[in-house]
C-alpha positions, -999 to +999 in steps of 0.1 A: +146+098+148+169+072+134+184+066+168+150+057+183+137+037+153+110+061+144+116+060+107+118+023+105+086+020+126+068+045+103+078+026+072+067-007+086+034+007+097+029+022+062+036-012+047+011-029+070-016-004+063-009-005+025-012-043+026-044-040+045-057-015+020-049-038-009-066-067+009-097-047+013-095-035-023-094-072-035-121-084-011-145-055-014-142-045-050-145-078-068-174-064-088-149-041-107-137-057-140-101-067-142-090-039-165-059-017-166-074+010-144-080-015-116-044-027-119-032+009-116-052+013-084-034-018-070+000-003-077-007+030-058-002+015-023+031-001-034+043+031-050+035+052-019+054+029+004+084+021-018+092+054-035+125+070-026+122+097+000 
């Protein structure tokens, strides 16, 4: 999989999808107050794509 770039492709795709999810989160959920739980939700996409495998 490394020889064909599959892992790199999957990581890049996950990053793009996570960025898109965060963008939708920010645009579509502006009605939610800026409190700690909302910040935690923001961090989930980052954690999922940056955690060690």
